[in-house]
C-alpha positions in Angstrom: 6.2 -26.0 -25.6 9.6 -25.6 -23.9 12.5 -28.0 -24.4 11.7 -30.0 -21.3 8.1 -30.5 -22.3 9.2 -31.5 -25.8 11.6 -34.1 -24.5 9.2 -35.4 -21.9 6.6 -35.9 -24.6 9.0 -37.7 -27.0 10.4 -39.9 -24.3 6.9 -41.0 -23.4 6.3 -41.9 -27.0 9.6 -43.9 -27.1 8.6 -45.8 -23.9 5.2 -46.7 -25.3 6.7 -47.8 -28.6 9.6 -49.8 -27.1 7.8 -51.4 -24.2 4.1 -51.4 -25.1 3.0 -49.4 -22.0 2.6 -45.8 -21.0 5.1 -44.3 -18.6 3.6 -43.5 -15.1 2.5 -39.9 -14.8 5.3 -37.7 -13.5 7.9 -40.4 -14.1 9.7 -38.4 -16.9 11.3 -35.3 -15.6 13.9 -33.8 -18.0 16.5 -31.5 -16.5 19.5 -29.6 -17.7 22.6 -31.8 -18.1 25.2 -31.3 -15.5 28.2 -29.3 -16.7 30.7 -32.2 -16.3 28.8 -34.3 -18.9 28.1 -33.8 -22.5 24.5 -32.9 -23.4 21.7 -30.4 -23.1 19.0 -32.4 -21.4 19.1 -35.4 -19.0 16.4 -38.0 -18.5 16.6 -40.3 -15.4 15.4 -43.8 -16.4 15.1 -45.4 -13.0 11.3 -44.7 -12.7 10.8 -46.6 -16.0 12.5 -49.9 -15.1 9.2 -51.5 -14.1 8.0 -51.1 -17.6 11.3 -51.8 -19.5 12.2 -54.8 -17.2 15.8 -54.1 -18.0 18.8 -52.5 -16.3 19.0 -48.7 -16.0 21.9 -48.6 -18.6 20.1 -50.8 -21.1 16.8 -48.8 -20.7 18.6 -45.5 -21.3 20.5 -46.9 -24.3 17.3 -48.1 -25.9 15.4 -44.9 -25.4 18.4 -42.8 -26.6 18.8 -44.9 -29.8 15.1 -44.6 -30.5 15.1 -40.8 -30.1 18.3 -40.5 -32.2 16.7 -42.5 -35.0 13.3 -40.8 -34.9 13.9 -37.2 -34.0 16.1 -34.9 -36.1 16.3 -32.6 -33.1 18.5 -35.1 -31.3 22.1 -34.8 -32.5 23.6 -37.4 -30.2 23.2 -39.1 -26.8 25.3 -40.8 -24.1 24.5 -42.9 -21.1 26.0 -42.6 -17.7 24.5 -45.4 -15.6 20.8 -44.8 -15.6 21.1 -41.2 -16.9 20.3 -40.5 -20.5 22.1 -37.3 -21.7 20.7 -35.9 -24.9 22.5 -33.4 -27.2 20.1 -31.2 -29.1 20.9 -30.3 -32.7 21.8 -26.8 -33.8 18.9 -26.9 -36.2 16.5 -27.1 -33.2 18.0 -24.1 -31.6 17.8 -22.2 -34.9 14.1 -22.9 -35.0 13.7 -21.8 -31.4 15.6 -18.6 -32.1 13.4 -17.9 -35.2 10.3 -18.2 -33.0 11.6 -15.9 -30.3 12.7 -13.3 -32.8 9.3 -13.3 -34.5 7.3 -13.1 -31.3 5.9 -9.6 -30.8 5.4 -9.8 -27.0 7.8 -12.6 -26.1 7.5 -13.7 -22.5 3.8 -12.6 -22.1 1.8 -15.6 -21.0 -1.7 -16.4 -22.2 -4.6 -15.2 -20.0 -5.2 -17.3 -17.0 -8.7 -15.9 -16.2 -7.5 -15.1 -12.6 -7.9 -11.8 -11.0 -5.2 -10.8 -8.5 -5.3 -7.7 -6.3 -2.0 -6.4 -5.0 -2.0 -3.9 -2.1 1.2 -2.0 -1.7 2.6 1.4 -0.4 -0.1 1.8 2.4 1.5 4.9 3.9 0.5 6.8 7.0 -0.4 10.4 6.5 1.8 11.5 9.4 5.1 11.4 7.5 6.6 11.4 4.0 7.6 8.2 2.2 11.0 6.9 3.1 13.5 4.2 2.0 11.4 1.5 3.6 8.4 2.7 1.6 10.5 2.7 -1.5 11.2 -1.1 -1.1 7.5 -1.6 -0.5 6.5 0.4 -3.6 9.0 -1.2 -5.9 8.2 -4.7 -4.8 4.5 -4.1 -5.1 4.8 -2.5 -8.6 7.1 -5.2 -9.9 5.2 -8.1 -8.5 2.1 -6.6 -10.1 3.8 -6.3 -13.5 5.2 -9.8 -13.0 1.7 -11.3 -12.4 0.4 -9.5 -15.4 3.2 -11.0 -17.5 2.2 -14.4 -16.2 -1.3 -13.9 -17.7 -3.3 -12.6 -14.7 -5.6 -9.6 -14.5 -4.0 -7.5 -11.8 -5.6 -4.6 -9.8 -3.0 -2.4 -8.1 -4.4 -0.8 -4.9 -3.2 1.4 -2.1 -4.7 1.7 1.4 -3.9 5.0 2.9 -3.8 5.0 6.7 -5.3 8.5 7.0 -6.8 8.3 10.5 -5.7 7.0 13.9 -3.7 8.1 16.9 -0.5 8.7 14.8 -2.4 11.2 12.6 -3.7 13.0 15.7 -0.2 13.3 17.0 0.9 15.3 14.0 -2.3 17.4 14.1 -1.9 18.3 17.7 1.7 19.3 17.4 0.9 21.5 14.4 -2.0 23.0 16.3 0.2 23.8 19.3 3.5 24.7 17.7 2.8 25.3 14.0 1.8 29.0 14.2 -0.4 28.4 11.1 2.5 27.4 8.8 1.4 25.7 5.5 3.3 24.2 2.5 2.6 27.3 0.5 3.9 29.7 3.3 7.0 27.6 4.1 7.9 26.2 0.7 8.1 22.8 2.3 6.5 19.8 0.5 3.3 18.9 2.3 4.1 15.4 3.5 7.5 16.7 4.8 5.8 19.5 6.7 3.3 17.1 8.4 6.2 14.7 9.1 8.1 17.4 10.9 5.2 17.8 13.3 5.1 14.1 14.0 8.7 14.4 15.1 7.7 17.5 17.0 5.0 15.6 18.9 7.7 13.1 20.0 9.7 16.0 21.3 6.7 17.3 23.2 6.2 13.7 24.6 9.8 13.5 25.7 9.6 16.9 27.4 6.3 16.2 29.2 7.4 12.7 30.3 10.6 14.1 31.9 8.5 16.7 33.7 6.1 14.0 34.9 9.0 11.8 36.1 10.5 14.7 38.0 7.2 15.5 39.6 7.0 11.9 40.8 10.5 12.2 42.3 12.2 10.1 39.6 15.4 11.2 37.8 14.5 10.9 34.1 18.1 9.8 33.3 17.7 6.9 35.8 14.1 5.9 35.0 13.4 2.4 33.8 11.6 1.7 30.6 8.5 0.7 32.5 8.5 3.9 34.5 8.8 6.0 31.3 6.0 4.0 29.6 3.7 4.5 32.6 4.5 8.2 32.7 3.8 8.7 29.0 0.3 7.3 29.3 -0.8 10.2 31.4 1.1 13.3 30.1 -1.1 16.1 28.7 -0.1 15.7 25.0 -0.8 12.0 24.9 -4.2 12.5 26.5 -5.0 15.3 24.2 -4.1 13.2 21.1 -6.4 10.4 22.4 -9.2 12.9 23.0 -8.7 14.2 19.5 -9.1 10.7 18.0 -12.3 10.2 19.9 -13.6 13.6 18.6 -12.6 12.6 15.1 -14.6 9.4 15.2 -17.6 11.3 16.6 -17.4 13.7 13.6 -16.3 16.9 15.4 -16.2 19.5 12.7 -13.1 21.4 13.9 -11.0 18.2 14.2 -12.3 16.9 10.9 -11.5 20.2 9.1 -8.0 20.2 10.5 -7.6 16.6 9.5 -8.8 17.2 6.0 -6.5 20.2 5.5 -3.3 18.4 6.7 -4.1 15.2 4.9 -4.6 17.2 1.7 -1.0 18.5 2.1 0.3 15.0 2.5 -1.7 13.6 -0.5 -0.2 16.2 -2.8 3.3 15.3 -1.5 2.7 11.6 -2.0 1.5 12.1 -5.6 4.8 13.8 -6.5 6.9 11.0 -5.0 4.8 8.3 -6.7 5.2 10.1 -10.1 8.9 10.4 -9.6 9.1 6.6 -8.9 6.9 5.7 -11.8 4.3 4.2 -9.5 0.5 4.4 -10.0 -2.6 2.6 -8.7 -5.8 1.4 -10.1 -7.7 2.3 -7.0 -6.9 4.0 -3.7 -8.7 3.1 -0.5 -8.7 5.2 2.6 -8.9 3.9 6.1 -11.3 6.7 7.0 -13.8 5.2 4.5 -13.5 1.6 5.5 -13.1 1.5 9.3 -16.9 1.8 9.9 -17.5 -1.3 7.7 -14.9 -3.0 9.9 -16.8 -1.9 13.0 -20.0 -3.3 11.6 -18.3 -6.7 11.0 -17.2 -6.6 14.6 -20.8 -6.2 15.7 -21.8 -9.1 13.5 -19.0 -11.2 15.1 -20.3 -10.3 18.5 -23.8 -11.4 17.6 -22.4 -14.7 16.2 -20.3 -15.3 19.3 -17.0 -15.1 17.3 -15.9 -12.1 19.4 -16.6 -11.1 23.0 -16.8 -7.8 25.0 -14.8 -7.3 28.1 -16.0 -5.3 31.2 -14.3 -2.2 30.0 -16.3 -2.3 26.7 -13.4 -3.4 24.5 -14.0 -6.1 22.0 -11.7 -9.1 21.5 -11.3 -12.3 19.5 -10.0 -15.3 21.4 -7.5 -17.2 19.2 -5.8 -19.2 21.9 -7.4 -22.4 20.6 -5.7 -21.7 17.3 -2.3 -21.4 19.0 -2.3 -17.6 19.0 -3.4 -15.1 21.6 -6.4 -12.7 22.1 -6.7 -10.0 19.6 -8.2 -6.5 20.3 -10.7 -5.3 17.7 -12.3 -2.3 19.4 -10.8 -0.2 22.2 -12.8 0.5 25.4 -13.6 4.0 24.1 -15.1 2.5 20.9 -12.3 3.5 18.6 -11.0 1.0 16.0 -7.6 -0.5 15.5 -5.8 -1.6 12.3 -7.3 -5.0 12.3 -10.8 -3.5 12.3 -10.3 -1.5 9.2 -8.4 -4.3 7.4 -11.5 -6.6 8.0 -13.7 -3.9 6.4 -11.4 -3.2 3.5 -10.9 -6.8 2.6 -14.7 -7.4 2.5 -15.3 -4.3 0.4 -12.6 -5.3 -2.1 -14.0 -8.8 -2.5 -17.5 -7.4 -3.0 -16.1 -5.1 -5.7 -13.7 -7.3 -7.6 -14.3 -10.9 -6.5 -10.5 -11.5 -6.6 -8.9 -15.0 -6.8 -5.9 -13.8 -4.8 -5.4 -10.8 -2.5 -1.7 -10.0 -2.0 -0.6 -7.7 0.8 2.9 -6.4 0.3 3.8 -5.5 3.9 7.0 -5.9 5.9 7.7 -9.0 7.9 7.1 -7.2 11.2 3.4 -7.6 10.3 3.5 -11.4 9.8 1.3 -12.0 12.9 -1.2 -9.3 11.8 -2.0 -11.0 8.5 -2.1 -14.5 10.1 -4.8 -13.1 12.4 -6.6 -11.3 9.6 -6.9 -14.5 7.6 -8.0 -16.5 10.6 -10.7 -14.0 11.7 -12.2 -13.6 8.2 -12.5 -17.4 8.1 -14.2 -17.4 11.5 -16.7 -14.8 10.2 -17.6 -17.3 7.5 -15.9 -15.8 4.4 -14.8 -18.7 2.3 -12.4 -16.5 0.3 -10.2 -15.9 3.4 -7.7 -18.5 2.0 -7.2 -16.3 -1.0 -5.2 -13.8 1.2 -1.5 -14.0 0.8 0.9 -11.9 2.8 4.0 -11.0 0.7 6.3 -10.6 3.6 9.6 -8.8 3.0 12.6 -7.9 5.0 13.4 -4.4 6.2 15.9 -2.1 4.5 18.8 -1.0 6.6 21.6 1.5 6.0 25.3 1.1 6.7 24.7 3.3 9.8 21.8 1.2 11.1 18.0 1.2 11.3 15.7 4.2 10.7 13.2 5.6 13.1 10.3 7.9 11.9 9.4 9.4 15.2 13.0 10.5 15.8 13.3 11.9 12.3 16.2 9.6 11.4 14.8 8.1 8.2 16.1 8.4 4.7 13.5 10.4 2.9 12.3 9.0 -0.4 12.5 12.4 -2.2 16.0 13.1 -1.0 17.1 9.6 -2.0 15.7 10.0 -5.5 17.5 13.3 -5.9 20.7 11.8 -4.6 20.5 8.9 -7.1 20.0 11.4 -9.9 23.0 13.5 -8.8 25.2 10.4 -8.4 24.2 9.2 -11.9 24.9 12.6 -13.3 28.4 12.7 -11.7 29.2 9.1 -12.8 28.1 9.7 -16.4 29.9 13.0 -16.8 33.1 11.5 -15.5 32.9 8.9 -18.3 32.9 11.8 -20.8 30.7 10.3 -23.5 27.8 12.7 -23.5 29.2 15.8 -25.0 27.1 15.7 -28.1 23.8 14.8 -26.2 21.4 17.7 -25.7 21.1 18.9 -22.1 17.4 17.9 -21.8 18.2 14.4 -23.0 21.1 14.1 -20.6 18.8 15.1 -17.8 16.3 12.4 -18.7 19.2 9.9 -18.9 20.5 10.8 -15.5 17.1 10.3 -13.9 16.7 7.0 -15.8 20.1 5.7 -14.6 19.5 6.9 -11.0 16.1 5.3 -10.7 17.3 2.2 -12.5 20.1 1.8 -10.1 17.8 2.3 -7.1 15.1 0.0 -8.3 17.4 -2.8 -9.4 19.5 -2.8 -6.3 16.4 -3.2 -4.2 14.5 -5.6 -6.4 17.4 -8.0 -7.1 17.4 -9.1 -3.5 15.0 -11.9 -2.5 12.0 -10.1 -0.9 12.2 -12.2 2.2 15.7 -11.0 3.1 16.6 -8.0 5.1 18.8 -5.9 2.9 21.5 -3.3 3.3 21.2 -0.4 0.9 24.3 1.4 -0.3 23.6 4.1 -2.9 27.3 4.2 -4.1 27.3 0.5 -4.8 24.0 0.5 -6.6 25.1 3.0 -9.3 28.2 1.0 -10.4 28.3 0.4 -14.1 29.9 -3.0 -13.6 28.6 -6.1 -11.9 25.0 -7.0 -10.9 23.5 -3.5 -11.1 20.8 -1.7 -13.0 23.2 0.7 -14.8 25.2 -2.4 -16.1 22.1 -3.8 -17.7 21.1 -0.3 -19.0 24.6 0.1 -20.5 24.3 -3.3 -22.1 21.1 -2.3 -23.8 22.6 1.0 -25.0 25.6 -0.9 -26.4 23.3 -3.2 -28.4 21.3 -0.2 -29.8 24.6 1.5 -30.8 25.6 -1.6 -32.8 22.2 -1.7 -34.5 22.3 2.0 -35.3 25.7 1.6 -37.0 24.4 -1.4 -38.9 21.4 0.5 -40.1 23.7 3.4 -41.2 25.7 0.9 -43.4 22.5 -0.6 -44.9 22.7 -3.9 -42.9 19.4 -5.6 -42.0 18.9 -8.1 -39.1 17.4 -11.4 -40.3 17.0 -15.0 -39.2 18.2 -17.0 -42.2 19.2 -20.5 -40.9 22.9 -19.8 -40.6 24.6 -22.2 -38.3 24.8 -20.9 -34.8 28.1 -20.9 -32.9 28.1 -22.8 -29.5 28.2 -19.4 -27.7 25.1 -18.3 -29.7 23.3 -21.5 -28.9 24.0 -20.8 -25.2 22.4 -17.3 -25.7 19.4 -18.8 -27.4 19.0 -21.2 -24.5 18.9 -18.3 -22.1 16.4 -16.4 -24.3 14.2 -19.6 -24.5 14.1 -19.8 -20.7 12.5 -16.4 -20.3 8.8 -17.3 -20.4 9.4 -20.1 -17.8 11.4 -17.7 -15.6 8.4 -15.3 -15.6 6.0 -18.0 -14.6 8.4 -19.3 -11.9 8.9 -15.8 -10.5 5.2 -15.1 -10.5 4.5 -18.3 -8.6 7.1 -17.4 -6.1 6.0 -13.7 -5.9 9.7 -12.9 -6.5 10.7 -10.2 -9.0 14.3 -10.9 -7.9 14.3 -14.0 -10.2 13.6 -11.8 -13.2 16.2 -9.2 -12.1 18.9 -11.8 -11.9 17.8 -13.4 -15.2 18.2 -10.0 -16.9 21.7 -9.7 -15.4 22.7 -13.1 -16.6 21.5 -12.4 -20.1 23.3 -9.0 -20.1 26.5 -10.6 -18.8 26.4 -13.4 -21.5 25.9 -10.8 -24.2 28.9 -8.7 -23.1 31.1 -11.8 -23.2 29.7 -12.7 -26.7 30.3 -9.1 -27.9 33.9 -9.3 -26.7 34.5 -12.7 -28.4 32.5 -12.6 -31.6 32.7 -10.2 -34.6 29.4 -8.7 -35.6 29.6 -5.6 -37.8 32.9 -6.7 -39.4 31.7 -10.3 -40.1 32.4 -10.8 -43.9 29.6 -13.4 -44.4 26.5 -11.3 -45.0 24.0 -14.0 -43.9 25.9 -14.7 -40.7 26.2 -11.0 -40.0 22.5 -10.5 -40.5 21.6 -13.3 -38.1 24.0 -12.0 -35.5 22.4 -8.6 -35.7 19.0 -10.3 -35.2 20.3 -12.2 -32.2 21.5 -9.1 -30.4 18.3 -7.2 -31.4 16.3 -10.1 -29.8 18.5 -9.9 -26.7 17.7 -6.2 -26.4 14.0 -7.0 -26.8 14.0 -9.5 -24.0 16.0 -7.2 -21.7 13.4 -4.4 -22.3 10.6 -6.8 -21.4 12.4 -8.2 -18.3 13.3 -4.7 -17.0 9.9 -3.3 -17.8 8.5 -5.9 -15.3 10.8 -4.3 -12.7 9.7 -0.8 -13.7 13.1 0.1 -15.1 13.6 2.0 -18.4 16.5 1.2 -20.7 18.2 4.0 -22.6 18.9 4.0 -26.3 22.3 5.4 -25.8 24.6 6.5 -22.9 
């Protein structure tokens, strides 16, 4: 039980003993004492006045006196109007510290019995992963680890968008302009090679659109957006891509073989990037395997009158009565859209796992899509539709602006990982403290620091916010960064190694804690609640900023308090145990974020 729960329980006992009645449920809500007042915990007595039949001050005074007399954990109290401020005894904090130090998996909640599925990554096979995908992957991974720490069974899944018009665009461009090039013949990573041809299709589209506009007597430079859009619909490359999609859905062997070959290149590329990021999945779904199930659900919806078919053969769901618009489910040529396969995938997942919650980690530009998905599943009669949760997050932008895949102006994930590695290498070597470290160990450290900087910089921002990513700022060894926390852990480990070399052993022995040490124990004691709070909010940022606060407090403590040179052996042993416990909690917190902490740096 945490401190607030302990105090609430004891205040309830005091109320019943003093006034002969039970406090109304929810009327006792302890909270941290405000900094301008003395105390650790404050209890507001106004909700108890109907029972005490006394003034707020008198009620607070009586309850405070009762607690002081009956609880050794209460060192003192003071009353400010109807607010009872309680000062907790150092002995209580020693007991709390002892429990934290002894816990093998501190911060891990008991099993809840809930199964939560988290979908993240969800790439298209027409381009490599980029910075936007990195935020998606890091959020998906960390929220999965967070939910596990909160006691849930978590299933991490990926839905690969391996079919559709965007895939056909890359295929067509490679077929027309690729001259048979492969990853093996070019030395280009497979997902990069296919992405190059997605950009090439856009070049073809621009060229043919300009020709079409000229043929219509329109100067391309003076054409309106509407004129360009209309021209694009009928240019040869767009028509061929649409025809290729129809052939794919009808099972045309040549198209399917080309699709399988190019997707294979991309999958190999994705696997390398995931491995470098430290990301893995429990199951991978493919749109090509679920869209038919989605189409069958559409047929069922037509039979039930949930959907309707227009004269051109397309199928729609009318959501105007729900305050939305009409949603396309099947095109007039019978091909499916994203919503179709999402319906099928959701049903297959529920059949397979019977999840209690299904979290989609997808950018906020898809807010409407998931609102519609949830609504349509409900209309189809699936009572688990309310279990769907869209973890919407803001886009990642760069100092120079937004990224555009079709124009090839994205920040490639592989390039960014390499850049972070090189930046960590340069920064570490400038510090000049690694001369005695073997080269292989240095290399591992640089990757750990680079990825730690990247992951922390992205995760520390509230998911709902659009963020600006600056690689140079993220690698800083000072301030709210991953390397700062990594350096803090390495510093603690260095102290513990020196202690071991001198035969010093960490131990909790009941030595009186300094006020600064009590503050540290308070922060440590708050970790399990922070995990539960962050899991409920689906926000790993809360854990990231908790870790930063803990690291910052340790560094101040390290600056102000003697550890290895402390002459009192018992005090020294307890201080060593305190910093060892801080290191343990930092490792747990950062592991939730997918960040490794070095033993030395």
